[in-house]
N, CA, C and O atoms as a MOPAC input file, in Angstrom:
PM7 MOZYME 1SCF
protein

 N      0.85000 1    -1.18200 1     0.00000 1
 C      0.00000 1     0.00000 1     0.00000 1
 C      0.89300 1     1.24100 1     0.00000 1
 O      1.81600 1     1.33500 1     0.80900 1
 N      0.63100 1     2.18200 1    -0.88600 1
 C      1.43200 1     3.39900 1    -0.95100 1
 C      0.84900 1     4.48000 1    -0.03900 1
 O     -0.34600 1     4.50200 1     0.25900 1
 N      1.72600 1     5.35700 1     0.38400 1
 C      1.33000 1     6.45000 1     1.27700 1
 C      0.67300 1     7.57600 1     0.46600 1
 O      1.13300 1     7.91400 1    -0.62500 1
 N     -0.39500 1     8.14600 1     1.00700 1
 C     -1.05600 1     9.27400 1     0.34200 1
 C     -0.12800 1    10.48900 1     0.35000 1
 O      0.54400 1    10.73300 1     1.35200 1
 N     -0.07400 1    11.25300 1    -0.73700 1
 C      0.82000 1    12.41600 1    -0.79000 1
 C      0.20300 1    13.67800 1    -0.18500 1
 O      0.70500 1    14.77800 1    -0.41800 1
 N     -0.87400 1    13.53800 1     0.58800 1
 C     -1.58000 1    14.69000 1     1.14100 1
 C     -1.65500 1    14.59300 1     2.66600 1
 O     -2.01300 1    13.55500 1     3.22300 1
 N     -1.31000 1    15.70000 1     3.32200 1
 C     -1.45600 1    15.80900 1     4.77000 1
 C     -2.41700 1    16.95900 1     5.05500 1
 O     -2.28200 1    18.04300 1     4.48800 1
 N     -3.38700 1    16.71900 1     5.93600 1
 C     -4.39900 1    17.72300 1     6.26300 1
 C     -4.38500 1    17.97000 1     7.77400 1
 O     -4.39100 1    17.02800 1     8.56600 1
 N     -4.36600 1    19.24400 1     8.15900 1
 C     -4.50100 1    19.63900 1     9.56300 1
 C     -5.62600 1    20.65600 1     9.63900 1
 O     -5.71500 1    21.55400 1     8.80200 1
 N     -6.48000 1    20.51700 1    10.63500 1
 C     -7.54600 1    21.49900 1    10.78600 1
 C     -7.92000 1    21.64500 1    12.25500 1
 O     -7.65000 1    20.77400 1    13.08200 1
 N     -8.54900 1    22.77700 1    12.54700 1
 C     -9.00200 1    23.04300 1    13.91100 1
 C    -10.21500 1    23.96400 1    13.84700 1
 O    -10.30000 1    24.86400 1    13.01200 1
 N    -11.14000 1    23.70900 1    14.74800 1
 C    -12.25600 1    24.61800 1    14.99700 1
 C    -12.27500 1    24.83500 1    16.50200 1
 O    -12.43100 1    23.88300 1    17.26700 1
 N    -12.11900 1    26.07800 1    16.92900 1
 C    -12.05900 1    26.37500 1    18.36300 1
 C    -13.09400 1    27.42600 1    18.72700 1
 O    -13.30100 1    28.39100 1    17.99100 1
 N    -13.73800 1    27.23100 1    19.86200 1
 C    -14.63400 1    28.22400 1    20.45300 1
 C    -13.90400 1    28.84900 1    21.63100 1
 O    -13.24100 1    28.14300 1    22.39000 1
 N    -14.01600 1    30.16000 1    21.79500 1
 C    -13.36500 1    30.80700 1    22.93300 1
 C    -14.25100 1    31.90400 1    23.49800 1
 O    -15.07800 1    32.48500 1    22.79600 1
 N    -14.05800 1    32.17300 1    24.78000 1
 C    -14.81900 1    33.20800 1    25.49100 1
 C    -13.99500 1    33.66000 1    26.69000 1
 O    -13.96300 1    32.99000 1    27.72200 1
 N    -13.33000 1    34.80200 1    26.54500 1
 C    -12.53700 1    35.36100 1    27.63700 1
 C    -13.04900 1    36.76100 1    27.95200 1
 O    -13.79700 1    37.34800 1    27.17000 1
 N    -12.64800 1    37.27900 1    29.08100 1
 C    -13.13900 1    38.59000 1    29.52200 1
 C    -12.48700 1    39.75900 1    28.79100 1
 O    -13.12100 1    40.79700 1    28.60100 1
 N    -11.21700 1    39.60200 1    28.37600 1
 C    -10.50300 1    40.71000 1    27.73600 1
 C     -9.31800 1    40.16900 1    26.95000 1
 O     -9.04300 1    38.96900 1    26.96400 1
 N     -8.62500 1    41.06200 1    26.26900 1
 C     -7.40500 1    40.69100 1    25.55100 1
 C     -6.35600 1    40.17300 1    26.52500 1
 O     -5.63300 1    39.22600 1    26.21700 1
 N     -6.27100 1    40.79600 1    27.70900 1
 C     -5.28100 1    40.39200 1    28.71000 1
 C     -5.52500 1    38.98700 1    29.25300 1
 O     -4.61200 1    38.37900 1    29.81100 1
 N     -6.72700 1    38.46600 1    29.10100 1
 C     -7.04500 1    37.10600 1    29.55200 1
 C     -7.04900 1    36.12700 1    28.38000 1
 O     -7.62100 1    35.04000 1    28.47300 1
 N     -6.40800 1    36.51800 1    27.27900 1
 C     -6.40600 1    35.69700 1    26.07100 1
 C     -5.74000 1    34.34600 1    26.25900 1
 O     -4.93900 1    34.14200 1    27.17100 1
 N     -6.09400 1    33.43500 1    25.37400 1
 C     -5.55400 1    32.08300 1    25.35300 1
 C     -4.72700 1    31.94800 1    24.07800 1
 O     -5.14200 1    32.40900 1    23.01500 1
 N     -3.56400 1    31.32100 1    24.18200 1
 C     -2.69600 1    31.13600 1    23.02500 1
 C     -2.62800 1    29.64900 1    22.68200 1
 O     -2.53900 1    28.80300 1    23.57300 1
 N     -2.66900 1    29.33700 1    21.39300 1
 C     -2.61400 1    27.94400 1    20.96300 1
 C     -1.76300 1    27.83200 1    19.70100 1
 O     -1.91900 1    28.61600 1    18.76600 1
 N     -0.86100 1    26.85000 1    19.68500 1
 C     -0.01200 1    26.59400 1    18.52100 1
 C     -0.85400 1    26.03300 1    17.38000 1
 O     -1.75700 1    25.22500 1    17.59600 1
 N     -0.54000 1    26.47900 1    16.15800 1
 C     -1.19800 1    25.94800 1    14.96300 1
 C     -0.13900 1    25.52400 1    13.95400 1
 O      0.90600 1    26.16400 1    13.84000 1
 N     -0.40600 1    24.45300 1    13.22800 1
 C      0.48700 1    24.04900 1    12.14000 1
 C      0.49600 1    25.14300 1    11.08500 1
 O     -0.50500 1    25.83000 1    10.88300 1
 N      1.62700 1    25.30100 1    10.41500 1
 C      1.77100 1    26.37000 1     9.43700 1
 C      2.60900 1    25.87000 1     8.26300 1
 O      3.06500 1    24.72700 1     8.25900 1
 N      2.80800 1    26.73500 1     7.27000 1
 C      3.63700 1    26.38700 1     6.12800 1
 C      5.07100 1    26.15700 1     6.60100 1
 O      5.42800 1    26.51700 1     7.72300 1
 N      5.88700 1    25.55600 1     5.74000 1
 C      7.25300 1    25.20300 1     6.08200 1
 C      8.05000 1    26.42000 1     6.55800 1
 O      8.01000 1    27.47700 1     5.92800 1
 N      8.76300 1    26.27100 1     7.65700 1
 C      9.62600 1    27.29300 1     8.27100 1
 C      8.85900 1    28.49000 1     8.81400 1
 O      9.45200 1    29.55300 1     8.99900 1
 N      7.58900 1    28.36000 1     9.07200 1
 C      6.78300 1    29.42400 1     9.67800 1
 C      6.05200 1    28.83700 1    10.88000 1
 O      5.95400 1    27.62000 1    11.03100 1
 N      5.54500 1    29.71800 1    11.72600 1
 C      4.77200 1    29.25500 1    12.87400 1
 C      3.62300 1    30.21700 1    13.12300 1
 O      3.64300 1    31.36500 1    12.67900 1
 N      2.62800 1    29.73100 1    13.83700 1
 C      1.46800 1    30.55000 1    14.15600 1
 C      1.00700 1    30.20800 1    15.56800 1
 O      0.70900 1    29.05400 1    15.87500 1
 N      0.95100 1    31.22800 1    16.42100 1
 C      0.44600 1    31.07300 1    17.78800 1
 C     -0.49300 1    32.25300 1    18.05200 1
 O     -0.11900 1    33.19800 1    18.74600 1
 N     -1.70400 1    32.20300 1    17.50500 1
 C     -2.61800 1    33.33800 1    17.66100 1
 C     -3.21900 1    33.41300 1    19.06600 1
 O     -3.28700 1    32.42200 1    19.79400 1
 N     -3.64500 1    34.60900 1    19.41300 1
 C     -4.32800 1    34.83300 1    20.69400 1
 C     -5.83200 1    34.69700 1    20.48200 1
 O     -6.38900 1    35.26100 1    19.54000 1
 N     -6.47500 1    33.95200 1    21.36000 1
 C     -7.92700 1    33.82800 1    21.36000 1
 C     -8.41800 1    34.72000 1    22.49200 1
 O     -8.13500 1    34.44600 1    23.65900 1
 N     -9.14700 1    35.78300 1    22.16700 1
 C     -9.61100 1    36.70600 1    23.19400 1
 C    -11.00000 1    37.23100 1    22.86300 1
 O    -11.43200 1    37.19400 1    21.71100 1
 N    -11.68700 1    37.71500 1    23.87300 1
 C    -13.10300 1    38.07600 1    23.82000 1
 C    -13.92500 1    36.82700 1    23.51800 1
 O    -13.68700 1    35.78700 1    24.13300 1
 N    -14.87900 1    36.89000 1    22.59700 1
 C    -15.72900 1    35.73200 1    22.33600 1
 C    -15.81500 1    35.49400 1    20.83200 1
 O    -16.02100 1    36.43100 1    20.06100 1
 N    -15.65600 1    34.23900 1    20.41600 1
 C    -15.75100 1    33.94300 1    18.99400 1
 C    -15.28900 1    32.54800 1    18.64700 1
 O    -15.29000 1    31.64100 1    19.47900 1
 N    -14.88800 1    32.39900 1    17.37700 1
 C    -14.40600 1    31.11900 1    16.87800 1
 C    -13.11900 1    31.32400 1    16.09400 1
 O    -12.86300 1    32.40400 1    15.56100 1
 N    -12.31900 1    30.27200 1    16.03600 1
 C    -11.08300 1    30.28200 1    15.26200 1
 C    -11.04100 1    28.97800 1    14.47200 1
 O    -11.22900 1    27.89700 1    15.03000 1
 N    -10.79300 1    29.08800 1    13.17300 1
 C    -10.74700 1    27.94500 1    12.28600 1
 C     -9.50700 1    28.03300 1    11.41900 1
 O     -9.14700 1    29.11300 1    10.94900 1
 N     -8.85600 1    26.90700 1    11.20700 1
 C     -7.81300 1    26.89300 1    10.18900 1
 C     -7.77100 1    25.53400 1     9.50200 1
 O     -8.11100 1    24.50400 1    10.08500 1
 N     -7.34100 1    25.56600 1     8.24100 1
 C     -7.17300 1    24.37200 1     7.42800 1
 C     -5.81800 1    24.47300 1     6.76200 1
 O     -5.49900 1    25.48100 1     6.13100 1
 N     -5.02300 1    23.43100 1     6.90300 1
 C     -3.67100 1    23.40000 1     6.35500 1
 C     -3.52100 1    22.15300 1     5.49700 1
 O     -3.81500 1    21.04500 1     5.94600 1
 N     -3.06200 1    22.33400 1     4.26300 1
 C     -2.85100 1    21.21500 1     3.34400 1
 C     -1.39200 1    21.19000 1     2.91900 1
 O     -0.81100 1    22.22800 1     2.60500 1
 N     -0.80800 1    20.01200 1     2.90900 1
 C      0.55000 1    19.80300 1     2.39200 1
 C      0.44400 1    18.67400 1     1.37100 1
 O      0.07900 1    17.54800 1     1.71000 1
 N      0.76900 1    18.98800 1     0.12100 1
 C      0.63000 1    18.02400 1    -0.95700 1
 C      1.97100 1    17.82000 1    -1.64100 1
 O      2.60400 1    18.78100 1    -2.07900 1
 N      2.40000 1    16.57700 1    -1.73200 1
 C      3.63600 1    16.24900 1    -2.45100 1
 C      3.25000 1    16.00900 1    -3.90500 1
 O      2.67200 1    14.97900 1    -4.24900 1
 N      3.58000 1    16.97500 1    -4.74300 1
 C      3.20900 1    16.92100 1    -6.15600 1
 C      4.00800 1    15.83000 1    -6.86300 1
 O      3.46300 1    15.00900 1    -7.60100 1
 N      5.30300 1    15.84800 1    -6.61700 1
 C      6.23600 1    14.90200 1    -7.21000 1
 C      7.45300 1    14.90000 1    -6.30800 1
 O      7.65000 1    15.85200 1    -5.55300 1
 N      8.26300 1    13.88200 1    -6.35800 1
 C      9.44500 1    13.82600 1    -5.49700 1
 C     10.27300 1    15.10300 1    -5.66100 1
 O     10.76500 1    15.40200 1    -6.74900 1
 N     10.41800 1    15.84600 1    -4.56600 1
 C     11.15600 1    17.10700 1    -4.59300 1
 C     10.28000 1    18.34000 1    -4.78400 1
 O     10.77900 1    19.46000 1    -4.68200 1
 N      8.99300 1    18.16400 1    -5.05800 1
 C      8.06200 1    19.27900 1    -5.24600 1
 C      6.91200 1    19.13700 1    -4.24200 1
 O      6.17100 1    18.15500 1    -4.27400 1
 N      6.77200 1    20.11500 1    -3.36100 1
 C      5.68600 1    20.12100 1    -2.37600 1
 C      5.01200 1    21.47900 1    -2.37200 1
 O      5.64200 1    22.50500 1    -2.62800 1
 N      3.72100 1    21.46900 1    -2.07800 1
 C      2.99300 1    22.72500 1    -1.94500 1
 C      2.25100 1    22.72000 1    -0.60900 1
 O      1.66800 1    21.71400 1    -0.20500 1
 N      2.28900 1    23.87100 1     0.06500 1
 C      1.55200 1    24.07500 1     1.31600 1
 C      0.50600 1    25.15500 1     1.06700 1
 O      0.79700 1    26.18700 1     0.46200 1
 N     -0.69600 1    24.91100 1     1.53200 1
 C     -1.77400 1    25.89100 1     1.47200 1
 C     -2.39400 1    25.98500 1     2.86400 1
 O     -2.64100 1    24.96900 1     3.51500 1
 N     -2.64300 1    27.22600 1     3.31500 1
 C     -3.20700 1    27.41400 1     4.65600 1
 C     -4.22100 1    28.54100 1     4.63100 1
 O     -3.95300 1    29.62500 1     4.11300 1
 N     -5.38800 1    28.27600 1     5.19600 1
 C     -6.42300 1    29.29500 1     5.34800 1
 C     -6.82700 1    29.32700 1     6.81600 1
 O     -7.09400 1    28.28700 1     7.41800 1
 N     -6.86900 1    30.52700 1     7.38600 1
 C     -7.31400 1    30.66600 1     8.77500 1
 C     -8.28700 1    31.83300 1     8.88300 1
 O     -8.22300 1    32.79700 1     8.12000 1
 N     -9.19100 1    31.71500 1     9.85700 1
 C    -10.18000 1    32.76600 1    10.06400 1
 C    -10.54900 1    32.84100 1    11.54200 1
 O    -10.79900 1    31.82700 1    12.19400 1
 N    -10.57700 1    34.07800 1    12.05200 1
 C    -11.04500 1    34.32900 1    13.40900 1
 C    -12.29100 1    35.19800 1    13.31300 1
 O    -12.28400 1    36.24500 1    12.66600 1
 N    -13.35200 1    34.75600 1    13.95900 1
 C    -14.61200 1    35.48700 1    13.99600 1
 C    -14.85800 1    35.92100 1    15.44400 1
 O    -14.84800 1    35.09800 1    16.35900 1
 N    -15.07900 1    37.22100 1    15.63600 1
 C    -15.37300 1    37.75800 1    16.96500 1
 C    -16.86300 1    38.05700 1    17.05200 1
 O    -17.39800 1    38.84500 1    16.27200 1
 N    -17.51700 1    37.42300 1    18.00100 1
 C    -18.96100 1    37.54400 1    18.17000 1
 C    -19.38400 1    38.91600 1    18.68100 1
 O    -20.46700 1    39.39500 1    18.34400 1
 N    -18.55300 1    39.54400 1    19.47800 1
 C    -18.95500 1    40.77700 1    20.16500 1
 C    -18.06800 1    41.98300 1    19.83900 1
 O    -17.88300 1    42.85900 1    20.68400 1
 N    -17.51800 1    42.03300 1    18.61900 1
 C    -16.68100 1    43.16500 1    18.21900 1
 C    -17.08400 1    43.65000 1    16.83400 1
 O    -17.52500 1    42.86600 1    15.99300 1
 N    -16.92600 1    44.95400 1    16.60700 1
 C    -17.19400 1    45.53800 1    15.29700 1
 C    -15.91700 1    45.95000 1    14.58600 1
 O    -15.91800 1    46.17600 1    13.37500 1
 N    -14.81400 1    46.05000 1    15.34600 1
 C    -13.51100 1    46.42700 1    14.80300 1
 C    -12.48600 1    45.46100 1    15.38400 1
 O    -12.47200 1    45.21500 1    16.59000 1
 N    -11.63100 1    44.91500 1    14.52700 1
 C    -10.59800 1    43.98000 1    14.96100 1
 C     -9.25600 1    44.68300 1    14.85900 1
 O     -8.95800 1    45.30400 1    13.83800 1
 N     -8.44100 1    44.59400 1    15.90700 1
 C     -7.09700 1    45.15600 1    15.97500 1
 C     -7.14700 1    46.68600 1    15.99200 1
 O     -8.20400 1    47.27800 1    16.21000 1
 N     -6.00200 1    47.31300 1    15.76100 1
 C     -5.93000 1    48.78200 1    15.77400 1
 C     -4.75200 1    49.24400 1    14.92200 1
 O     -3.94500 1    48.43600 1    14.46200 1
 N     -4.66900 1    50.52700 1    14.72700 1
 C     -3.57100 1    51.08600 1    13.94100 1
 C     -3.62800 1    50.65500 1    12.48600 1
 O     -4.70500 1    50.57400 1    11.89700 1
 N     -2.45900 1    50.37600 1    11.90400 1
 C     -2.38800 1    49.99000 1    10.49400 1
 C     -2.99400 1    48.62200 1    10.20300 1
 O     -3.32500 1    48.32600 1     9.05500 1
 N     -3.14000 1    47.79500 1    11.21700 1
 C     -3.71900 1    46.46200 1    11.00400 1
 C     -5.20600 1    46.40500 1    11.37200 1
 O     -5.77900 1    45.32000 1    11.47200 1
 N     -5.83100 1    47.57200 1    11.57500 1
 C     -7.24200 1    47.60900 1    11.94800 1
 C     -8.12800 1    47.08700 1    10.82500 1
 O     -7.90700 1    47.39100 1     9.65300 1
 N     -9.13800 1    46.29500 1    11.19600 1
 C    -10.10000 1    45.73500 1    10.25100 1
 C    -11.48600 1    46.18200 1    10.68200 1
 O    -11.89500 1    45.94600 1    11.81900 1
 N    -12.21200 1    46.82800 1     9.77000 1
 C    -13.59300 1    47.20500 1    10.03200 1
 C    -14.45500 1    45.96600 1     9.81800 1
 O    -14.62800 1    45.51100 1     8.68800 1
 N    -14.97900 1    45.43800 1    10.87700 1
 C    -15.76000 1    44.21100 1    10.80600 1
 C    -15.34400 1    43.29000 1    11.93300 1
 O    -14.50900 1    43.65300 1    12.76100 1
 N    -15.91600 1    42.11200 1    11.96700 1
 C    -15.65200 1    41.19800 1    13.07500 1
 C    -14.95200 1    39.91000 1    12.65300 1
 O    -14.92100 1    38.94600 1    13.41800 1
 N    -14.38600 1    39.88200 1    11.43600 1
 C    -13.73400 1    38.67900 1    10.93900 1
 C    -12.34000 1    39.00700 1    10.41500 1
 O    -12.15300 1    39.95900 1     9.65700 1
 N    -11.37100 1    38.20600 1    10.83100 1
 C     -9.99600 1    38.35200 1    10.36600 1
 C     -9.60700 1    37.05600 1     9.66000 1
 O     -9.67900 1    35.98100 1    10.25600 1
 N     -9.19100 1    37.14900 1     8.38300 1
 C     -8.84700 1    35.97600 1     7.59300 1
 C     -7.42300 1    36.08200 1     7.06900 1
 O     -6.88900 1    37.17900 1     6.90400 1
 N     -6.81200 1    34.92300 1     6.80600 1
 C     -5.44100 1    34.89500 1     6.30300 1
 C     -5.29000 1    33.69800 1     5.36700 1
 O     -5.80100 1    32.61200 1     5.64400 1
 N     -4.58300 1    33.90800 1     4.25700 1
 C     -4.28600 1    32.84400 1     3.30700 1
 C     -2.77800 1    32.81300 1     3.09200 1
 O     -2.15100 1    33.85500 1     2.90300 1
 N     -2.19500 1    31.60500 1     3.12100 1
 C     -0.76800 1    31.43000 1     2.85500 1
 C     -0.60600 1    30.30100 1     1.84800 1
 O     -1.34800 1    29.31900 1     1.87500 1
 N      0.37500 1    30.45100 1     0.95500 1
 C      0.70900 1    29.40100 1     0.00200 1
 C      2.22700 1    29.36600 1    -0.13000 1
 O      2.89100 1    30.40200 1    -0.10700 1
 N      2.76400 1    28.15300 1    -0.27100 1
 C      4.21200 1    28.00400 1    -0.38800 1
 C      4.51300 1    26.80100 1    -1.26800 1
 O      3.87600 1    25.75400 1    -1.15400 1
 N      5.50500 1    26.97200 1    -2.15800 1
 C      5.95800 1    25.89300 1    -3.01200 1
 C      7.41000 1    25.59500 1    -2.67000 1
 O      8.22800 1    26.51100 1    -2.59400 1
 N      7.73300 1    24.34000 1    -2.46500 1
 C      9.09600 1    23.92600 1    -2.14700 1
 C      9.63100 1    23.05700 1    -3.27800 1
 O      8.99600 1    22.08300 1    -3.68200 1
 N     10.80900 1    23.42100 1    -3.78200 1
 C     11.47000 1    22.65600 1    -4.82500 1
 C     12.83500 1    22.25700 1    -4.30900 1
 O     13.65500 1    23.11800 1    -3.98700 1
 N     13.09000 1    20.95800 1    -4.22700 1
 C     14.38100 1    20.45300 1    -3.75300 1
 C     15.14900 1    19.88500 1    -4.93500 1
 O     14.61300 1    19.11400 1    -5.73100 1
 N     16.40900 1    20.27800 1    -5.03500 1
 C     17.26600 1    19.80800 1    -6.12400 1
 C     18.11000 1    18.64600 1    -5.66800 1
 O     18.89900 1    18.11200 1    -6.44700 1

């Protein structure tokens, strides 16, 4: 039996904290040589899906989509990273070629 060339990681988390200072941190799988440890604060959900596909020997692709939804906020973050709305999303893609 041959091994499937696809690896899938996913998470759906519910959180409810009193403030940013009472936030919860959780490690998430990420693309090669990167890491993600987002803060879960206030009330909402956090979802991510990570795919790693070996296209051919020496060729791999990583795809990652994550989304945080805040139930009780109208603005996410502040300053230059401020988002008008209650949802923060992120997409990452990476191709690895080994010689």
